[in-house]
MOPAC internal coordinates of N, CA, C and O (Angstrom, degrees):
PM7 1SCF
backbone

  N    0.0000 0     0.00 0     0.00 0    0    0    0
  C    1.4065 1     0.00 0     0.00 0    1    0    0
  C    1.5580 1   111.94 1     0.00 0    2    1    0
  O    1.2310 1   120.81 1   141.58 1    3    2    1
  N    1.2775 1   116.05 1   -38.42 1    3    2    1
  C    1.4818 1   117.97 1  -178.64 1    5    3    2
  C    1.6055 1   109.72 1   -57.66 1    6    5    3
  O    1.2310 1   122.24 1   130.68 1    7    6    5
  N    1.3005 1   113.32 1   -49.32 1    7    6    5
  C    1.5123 1   117.37 1  -176.84 1    9    7    6
  C    1.5308 1   109.82 1   -59.90 1   10    9    7
  O    1.2310 1   121.61 1   133.98 1   11   10    9
  N    1.2758 1   114.52 1   -46.02 1   11   10    9
  C    1.5709 1   117.77 1  -173.23 1   13   11   10
  C    1.5505 1   104.11 1   -66.81 1   14   13   11
  O    1.2310 1   118.52 1   125.59 1   15   14   13
  N    1.3402 1   120.43 1   -54.41 1   15   14   13
  C    1.4578 1   120.74 1  -174.67 1   17   15   14
  C    1.4924 1   114.88 1   -64.94 1   18   17   15
  O    1.2310 1   121.12 1   145.95 1   19   18   17
  N    1.3649 1   115.46 1   -34.05 1   19   18   17
  C    1.4684 1   118.85 1   174.46 1   21   19   18
  C    1.5449 1   111.03 1   -65.86 1   22   21   19
  O    1.2310 1   120.31 1   141.90 1   23   22   21
  N    1.3070 1   117.01 1   -38.10 1   23   22   21
  C    1.4938 1   120.51 1  -179.97 1   25   23   22
  C    1.5650 1   108.32 1   -70.45 1   26   25   23
  O    1.2310 1   120.36 1   140.23 1   27   26   25
  N    1.2730 1   116.91 1   -39.77 1   27   26   25
  C    1.5238 1   118.71 1   178.22 1   29   27   26
  C    1.5974 1   109.20 1   -63.45 1   30   29   27
  O    1.2310 1   121.96 1   139.09 1   31   30   29
  N    1.2883 1   113.85 1   -40.91 1   31   30   29
  C    1.4784 1   115.80 1  -177.84 1   33   31   30
  C    1.5966 1   110.09 1   -65.42 1   34   33   31
  O    1.2310 1   122.14 1   140.44 1   35   34   33
  N    1.3400 1   113.51 1   -39.56 1   35   34   33
  C    1.4807 1   114.78 1  -177.67 1   37   35   34
  C    1.5279 1   114.62 1   -81.46 1   38   37   35
  O    1.2310 1   119.95 1   138.22 1   39   38   37
  N    1.3638 1   117.71 1   -41.78 1   39   38   37
  C    1.3769 1   120.17 1  -171.63 1   41   39   38
  C    1.5224 1   114.49 1   -92.00 1   42   41   39
  O    1.2310 1   120.48 1   160.75 1   43   42   41
  N    1.3685 1   116.68 1   -19.25 1   43   42   41
  C    1.4676 1   119.16 1  -176.41 1   45   43   42
  C    1.4709 1   112.70 1  -113.87 1   46   45   43
  O    1.2310 1   120.66 1  -162.03 1   47   46   45
  N    1.3495 1   116.34 1    17.97 1   47   46   45
  C    1.5005 1   120.61 1  -169.62 1   49   47   46
  C    1.5486 1   110.45 1   -60.82 1   50   49   47
  O    1.2310 1   121.05 1   156.86 1   51   50   49
  N    1.3070 1   115.59 1   -23.14 1   51   50   49
  C    1.4633 1   117.41 1  -179.10 1   53   51   50
  C    1.5526 1   113.78 1  -101.81 1   54   53   51
  O    1.2310 1   121.55 1  -165.72 1   55   54   53
  N    1.3612 1   114.64 1    14.28 1   55   54   53
  C    1.4237 1   119.95 1  -177.12 1   57   55   54
  C    1.5937 1   111.57 1  -127.20 1   58   57   55
  O    1.2310 1   123.37 1   -90.51 1   59   58   57
  N    1.3918 1   111.15 1    89.49 1   59   58   57
  C    1.4867 1   115.39 1  -174.73 1   61   59   58
  C    1.4993 1   115.40 1   -57.37 1   62   61   59
  O    1.2310 1   118.24 1   151.61 1   63   62   61
  N    1.3401 1   120.96 1   -28.39 1   63   62   61
  C    1.4582 1   122.28 1   176.76 1   65   63   62
  C    1.4735 1   110.71 1   -64.32 1   66   65   63
  O    1.2310 1   120.44 1   134.50 1   67   66   65
  N    1.3117 1   116.76 1   -45.50 1   67   66   65
  C    1.4685 1   121.29 1   178.06 1   69   67   66
  C    1.5236 1   112.95 1   -62.25 1   70   69   67
  O    1.2310 1   120.87 1   140.89 1   71   70   69
  N    1.3482 1   115.94 1   -39.11 1   71   70   69
  C    1.4589 1   121.26 1  -177.91 1   73   71   70
  C    1.5808 1   106.98 1   -69.58 1   74   73   71
  O    1.2310 1   121.30 1   142.61 1   75   74   73
  N    1.3343 1   115.12 1   -37.39 1   75   74   73
  C    1.5163 1   114.55 1   176.73 1   77   75   74
  C    1.5527 1   108.64 1   -64.50 1   78   77   75
  O    1.2310 1   119.90 1   142.22 1   79   78   77
  N    1.2780 1   117.80 1   -37.78 1   79   78   77
  C    1.4438 1   120.50 1  -178.52 1   81   79   78
  C    1.5924 1   108.27 1   -68.24 1   82   81   79
  O    1.2310 1   120.98 1   145.09 1   83   82   81
  N    1.2960 1   115.74 1   -34.91 1   83   82   81
  C    1.4690 1   117.66 1   170.99 1   85   83   82
  C    1.5070 1   115.81 1   -59.17 1   86   85   83
  O    1.2310 1   121.79 1   136.69 1   87   86   85
  N    1.3819 1   114.18 1   -43.31 1   87   86   85
  C    1.4594 1   116.01 1   174.82 1   89   87   86
  C    1.5340 1   113.12 1   -65.82 1   90   89   87
  O    1.2310 1   121.31 1   148.50 1   91   90   89
  N    1.2803 1   115.11 1   -31.50 1   91   90   89
  C    1.4944 1   119.06 1   170.90 1   93   91   90
  C    1.5015 1   112.80 1   -58.82 1   94   93   91
  O    1.2310 1   119.93 1   134.82 1   95   94   93
  N    1.3141 1   117.73 1   -45.18 1   95   94   93
  C    1.4253 1   123.51 1   175.15 1   97   95   94
  C    1.4866 1   110.80 1   -57.80 1   98   97   95
  O    1.2310 1   119.15 1   131.82 1   99   98   97
  N    1.3239 1   119.22 1   -48.18 1   99   98   97
  C    1.4091 1   122.05 1   176.05 1  101   99   98
  C    1.5285 1   114.07 1   -57.83 1  102  101   99
  O    1.2310 1   121.23 1   141.21 1  103  102  101
  N    1.3099 1   115.25 1   -38.79 1  103  102  101
  C    1.5438 1   119.23 1   175.63 1  105  103  102
  C    1.4632 1   111.03 1   -61.11 1  106  105  103
  O    1.2310 1   121.04 1   138.48 1  107  106  105
  N    1.3227 1   115.62 1   -41.52 1  107  106  105
  C    1.5125 1   119.61 1  -175.22 1  109  107  106
  C    1.5111 1   110.18 1   -68.76 1  110  109  107
  O    1.2310 1   121.05 1   141.68 1  111  110  109
  N    1.3139 1   115.59 1   -38.32 1  111  110  109
  C    1.4257 1   120.51 1  -179.11 1  113  111  110
  C    1.5360 1   110.76 1   -69.81 1  114  113  111
  O    1.2310 1   121.56 1   137.97 1  115  114  113
  N    1.3381 1   114.62 1   -42.03 1  115  114  113
  C    1.4445 1   120.51 1  -179.04 1  117  115  114
  C    1.4899 1   111.51 1   -63.32 1  118  117  115
  O    1.2310 1   118.29 1   143.22 1  119  118  117
  N    1.2482 1   120.87 1   -36.78 1  119  118  117
  C    1.4493 1   128.27 1   179.33 1  121  119  118
  C    1.5888 1   111.20 1   -57.38 1  122  121  119
  O    1.2310 1   122.20 1   141.50 1  123  122  121
  N    1.3172 1   113.39 1   -38.50 1  123  122  121
  C    1.4668 1   116.73 1  -174.88 1  125  123  122
  C    1.4837 1   114.25 1  -104.11 1  126  125  123
  O    1.2310 1   120.12 1  -175.71 1  127  126  125
  N    1.3428 1   117.38 1     4.29 1  127  126  125
  C    1.4789 1   118.28 1   176.93 1  129  127  126
  C    1.5343 1   111.58 1  -114.24 1  130  129  127
  O    1.2310 1   123.30 1   -44.00 1  131  130  129
  N    1.3623 1   111.29 1   136.00 1  131  130  129
  C    1.5092 1   115.55 1   173.97 1  133  131  130
  C    1.5160 1   110.41 1  -111.74 1  134  133  131
  O    1.2310 1   120.50 1  -173.63 1  135  134  133
  N    1.3167 1   116.66 1     6.37 1  135  134  133
  C    1.4319 1   123.88 1  -178.81 1  137  135  134
  C    1.4986 1   111.89 1   -75.20 1  138  137  135
  O    1.2310 1   117.15 1   -70.77 1  139  138  137
  N    1.3386 1   123.03 1   109.23 1  139  138  137
  C    1.4597 1   124.12 1   179.30 1  141  139  138
  C    1.5101 1   114.80 1   -50.81 1  142  141  139
  O    1.2310 1   120.01 1   145.35 1  143  142  141
  N    1.2896 1   117.59 1   -34.65 1  143  142  141
  C    1.4942 1   122.73 1  -179.11 1  145  143  142
  C    1.5090 1   108.84 1   -63.47 1  146  145  143
  O    1.2310 1   121.70 1   131.73 1  147  146  145
  N    1.3488 1   114.35 1   -48.27 1  147  146  145
  C    1.4489 1   123.55 1   179.74 1  149  147  146
  C    1.5895 1   107.63 1   -59.82 1  150  149  147
  O    1.2310 1   120.78 1   129.27 1  151  150  149
  N    1.2992 1   116.12 1   -50.73 1  151  150  149
  C    1.4418 1   119.38 1  -178.08 1  153  151  150
  C    1.4955 1   111.88 1   -62.14 1  154  153  151
  O    1.2310 1   118.57 1   142.19 1  155  154  153
  N    1.3127 1   120.33 1   -37.81 1  155  154  153
  C    1.5103 1   123.01 1   176.60 1  157  155  154
  C    1.4898 1   111.44 1   -66.96 1  158  157  155
  O    1.2310 1   119.99 1   141.94 1  159  158  157
  N    1.3358 1   117.62 1   -38.06 1  159  158  157
  C    1.4477 1   120.71 1   175.43 1  161  159  158
  C    1.4916 1   111.47 1   -67.09 1  162  161  159
  O    1.2310 1   118.62 1   138.35 1  163  162  161
  N    1.2683 1   120.24 1   -41.65 1  163  162  161
  C    1.4841 1   121.33 1   174.65 1  165  163  162
  C    1.5586 1   110.34 1   -59.98 1  166  165  163
  O    1.2310 1   121.32 1   136.62 1  167  166  165
  N    1.2778 1   115.08 1   -43.38 1  167  166  165
  C    1.4494 1   118.49 1   178.57 1  169  167  166
  C    1.5568 1   112.42 1   -56.99 1  170  169  167
  O    1.2310 1   121.49 1   133.09 1  171  170  169
  N    1.3357 1   114.76 1   -46.91 1  171  170  169
  C    1.4450 1   119.58 1   173.56 1  173  171  170
  C    1.5063 1   115.55 1   -56.41 1  174  173  171
  O    1.2310 1   122.05 1   137.85 1  175  174  173
  N    1.3080 1   113.68 1   -42.15 1  175  174  173
  C    1.4723 1   119.67 1   179.56 1  177  175  174
  C    1.5661 1   111.24 1   -64.18 1  178  177  175
  O    1.2310 1   121.42 1   135.78 1  179  178  177
  N    1.2961 1   114.90 1   -44.22 1  179  178  177
  C    1.4727 1   117.13 1   178.23 1  181  179  178
  C    1.4570 1   110.68 1   -59.75 1  182  181  179
  O    1.2310 1   119.32 1   137.62 1  183  182  181
  N    1.3229 1   118.91 1   -42.38 1  183  182  181
  C    1.5227 1   121.00 1  -176.71 1  185  183  182
  C    1.4718 1   109.09 1   -67.45 1  186  185  183
  O    1.2310 1   119.50 1   141.18 1  187  186  185
  N    1.3219 1   118.56 1   -38.82 1  187  186  185
  C    1.4981 1   124.68 1   179.76 1  189  187  186
  C    1.5898 1   110.28 1   -66.80 1  190  189  187
  O    1.2310 1   121.08 1   141.22 1  191  190  189
  N    1.3613 1   115.53 1   -38.78 1  191  190  189
  C    1.4031 1   116.31 1  -178.88 1  193  191  190
  C    1.6115 1   110.95 1   -65.56 1  194  193  191
  O    1.2310 1   122.73 1   136.29 1  195  194  193
  N    1.2833 1   112.37 1   -43.71 1  195  194  193
  C    1.4900 1   116.60 1   177.96 1  197  195  194
  C    1.5414 1   111.70 1   -64.51 1  198  197  195
  O    1.2310 1   120.16 1   134.05 1  199  198  197
  N    1.2792 1   117.29 1   -45.95 1  199  198  197
  C    1.4375 1   121.33 1  -179.24 1  201  199  198
  C    1.5594 1   111.69 1   -60.34 1  202  201  199
  O    1.2310 1   120.08 1   137.03 1  203  202  201
  N    1.3064 1   117.45 1   -42.97 1  203  202  201
  C    1.4991 1   122.39 1   176.65 1  205  203  202
  C    1.4602 1   110.83 1   -62.12 1  206  205  203
  O    1.2310 1   120.35 1   134.44 1  207  206  205
  N    1.3429 1   116.94 1   -45.56 1  207  206  205
  C    1.4070 1   124.56 1   179.51 1  209  207  206
  C    1.5237 1   111.30 1   -59.48 1  210  209  207
  O    1.2310 1   121.21 1   131.56 1  211  210  209
  N    1.3185 1   115.29 1   -48.44 1  211  210  209
  C    1.4541 1   119.68 1   179.88 1  213  211  210
  C    1.5862 1   112.01 1   -62.74 1  214  213  211
  O    1.2310 1   121.52 1   142.17 1  215  214  213
  N    1.3214 1   114.69 1   -37.83 1  215  214  213
  C    1.4837 1   120.23 1   179.50 1  217  215  214
  C    1.5378 1   111.01 1   -64.07 1  218  217  215
  O    1.2310 1   119.90 1   152.65 1  219  218  217
  N    1.3892 1   117.80 1   -27.35 1  219  218  217
  C    1.4231 1   120.79 1  -176.69 1  221  219  218
  C    1.5440 1   113.86 1   -82.10 1  222  221  219
  O    1.2310 1   120.80 1  -170.16 1  223  222  221
  N    1.3907 1   116.08 1     9.84 1  223  222  221
  C    1.4932 1   122.47 1   177.79 1  225  223  222
  C    1.4256 1   112.92 1    55.39 1  226  225  223
  O    1.2310 1   117.84 1  -124.83 1  227  226  225
  N    1.3544 1   121.72 1    55.17 1  227  226  225
  C    1.4619 1   122.65 1   177.74 1  229  227  226
  C    1.4855 1   112.76 1   -73.87 1  230  229  227
  O    1.2310 1   120.00 1    -6.93 1  231  230  229
  N    1.2844 1   117.61 1   173.07 1  231  230  229
  C    1.4544 1   123.33 1   177.57 1  233  231  230
  C    1.5366 1   103.11 1   -65.31 1  234  233  231
  O    1.2310 1   121.01 1   -40.16 1  235  234  233
  N    1.3384 1   115.66 1   139.84 1  235  234  233
  C    1.5396 1   119.72 1  -177.73 1  237  235  234
  C    1.5000 1   113.41 1   -55.31 1  238  237  235
  O    1.2310 1   119.01 1   141.97 1  239  238  237
  N    1.3397 1   119.49 1   -38.03 1  239  238  237
  C    1.4266 1   121.44 1  -179.90 1  241  239  238
  C    1.5099 1   112.00 1   -64.91 1  242  241  239
  O    1.2310 1   119.49 1   142.83 1  243  242  241
  N    1.3212 1   118.58 1   -37.17 1  243  242  241
  C    1.4469 1   125.42 1  -179.43 1  245  243  242
  C    1.5520 1   104.11 1   -68.80 1  246  245  243
  O    1.2310 1   118.24 1   132.13 1  247  246  245
  N    1.2641 1   120.96 1   -47.87 1  247  246  245
  C    1.4755 1   124.63 1  -176.75 1  249  247  246
  C    1.5693 1   108.06 1   -62.20 1  250  249  247
  O    1.2310 1   120.87 1   136.46 1  251  250  249
  N    1.3493 1   115.94 1   -43.54 1  251  250  249
  C    1.4666 1   117.54 1  -178.06 1  253  251  250
  C    1.4758 1   112.46 1   -65.13 1  254  253  251
  O    1.2310 1   119.13 1   140.59 1  255  254  253
  N    1.3254 1   119.26 1   -39.41 1  255  254  253
  C    1.4478 1   124.51 1   179.63 1  257  255  254
  C    1.5535 1   110.14 1   -67.81 1  258  257  255
  O    1.2310 1   120.01 1   135.86 1  259  258  257
  N    1.3250 1   117.58 1   -44.14 1  259  258  257
  C    1.3967 1   117.81 1   178.62 1  261  259  258
  C    1.5856 1   112.49 1   -68.00 1  262  261  259
  O    1.2310 1   121.32 1   142.12 1  263  262  261
  N    1.3609 1   115.07 1   -37.88 1  263  262  261
  C    1.4379 1   120.32 1  -179.85 1  265  263  262
  C    1.5963 1   111.01 1   -63.70 1  266  265  263
  O    1.2310 1   122.20 1   138.14 1  267  266  265
  N    1.3756 1   113.40 1   -41.86 1  267  266  265
  C    1.4603 1   115.47 1   179.22 1  269  267  266
  C    1.5254 1   113.13 1   -64.45 1  270  269  267
  O    1.2310 1   121.23 1   138.68 1  271  270  269
  N    1.3511 1   115.25 1   -41.32 1  271  270  269
  C    1.4610 1   115.99 1  -178.88 1  273  271  270
  C    1.5927 1   107.38 1   -69.16 1  274  273  271
  O    1.2310 1   120.38 1   142.37 1  275  274  273
  N    1.2788 1   116.88 1   -37.63 1  275  274  273
  C    1.5116 1   119.36 1  -178.81 1  277  275  274
  C    1.5874 1   108.75 1   -65.33 1  278  277  275
  O    1.2310 1   121.46 1   139.47 1  279  278  277
  N    1.2984 1   114.80 1   -40.53 1  279  278  277
  C    1.5226 1   118.63 1   179.58 1  281  279  278
  C    1.4728 1   109.52 1   -60.99 1  282  281  279
  O    1.2310 1   118.29 1   135.13 1  283  282  281
  N    1.3316 1   120.86 1   -44.87 1  283  282  281
  C    1.4217 1   125.68 1  -179.60 1  285  283  282
  C    1.5985 1   108.08 1   -60.51 1  286  285  283
  O    1.2310 1   122.31 1   132.54 1  287  286  285
  N    1.3655 1   113.19 1   -47.46 1  287  286  285
  C    1.4542 1   116.50 1  -176.81 1  289  287  286
  C    1.5360 1   111.77 1   -68.69 1  290  289  287
  O    1.2310 1   119.94 1   145.31 1  291  290  289
  N    1.3161 1   117.72 1   -34.69 1  291  290  289
  C    1.4365 1   120.09 1   175.58 1  293  291  290
  C    1.5225 1   113.48 1   -63.66 1  294  293  291
  O    1.2310 1   122.47 1   138.79 1  295  294  293
  N    1.3257 1   112.88 1   -41.21 1  295  294  293
  C    1.4837 1   118.52 1   177.75 1  297  295  294
  C    1.5216 1   110.37 1   -61.59 1  298  297  295
  O    1.2310 1   120.10 1   137.92 1  299  298  297
  N    1.3538 1   117.41 1   -42.08 1  299  298  297
  C    1.4139 1   120.91 1   175.43 1  301  299  298
  C    1.5084 1   112.79 1   -62.53 1  302  301  299
  O    1.2310 1   120.30 1   131.79 1  303  302  301
  N    1.3036 1   117.02 1   -48.21 1  303  302  301
  C    1.4589 1   120.11 1   174.87 1  305  303  302
  C    1.5210 1   115.00 1   -53.29 1  306  305  303
  O    1.2310 1   121.92 1   135.80 1  307  306  305
  N    1.3147 1   113.93 1   -44.20 1  307  306  305
  C    1.4932 1   120.10 1  -176.73 1  309  307  306
  C    1.5304 1   109.42 1   -69.50 1  310  309  307
  O    1.2310 1   121.39 1   144.50 1  311  310  309
  N    1.2955 1   114.94 1   -35.50 1  311  310  309
  C    1.4768 1   120.82 1   179.84 1  313  311  310
  C    1.5744 1   107.64 1   -64.22 1  314  313  311
  O    1.2310 1   121.69 1   134.30 1  315  314  313
  N    1.3454 1   114.37 1   -45.70 1  315  314  313
  C    1.4367 1   116.75 1   178.78 1  317  315  314
  C    1.4924 1   115.56 1   -66.95 1  318  317  315
  O    1.2310 1   121.09 1   158.40 1  319  318  317
  N    1.3178 1   115.52 1   -21.60 1  319  318  317
  C    1.4953 1   120.50 1   177.51 1  321  319  318
  C    1.5517 1   112.33 1   -82.89 1  322  321  319
  O    1.2310 1   121.94 1   165.85 1  323  322  321
  N    1.3431 1   113.88 1   -14.15 1  323  322  321
  C    1.5035 1   115.07 1  -175.27 1  325  323  322
  C    1.4712 1   110.39 1   -92.89 1  326  325  323
  O    1.2310 1   120.10 1   180.00 1  327  326  325

């Protein structure tokens, strides 16, 4: 997971559709994992994806959409960790 999500963050930073798909991948892995370490790692990756996208100066609409999806995903991950 680390290699895939790191690559997506670096190479797809200017492609919101690919980043949304990366969040979808995180969602799929989170659904089948009960391991807190995996869930925390996924949480970190989601935060890094959004931070990198924001730093690339995307269109505000694209950033808002990705941020909203990431916020929902982060809330779900944190709930699963509690």
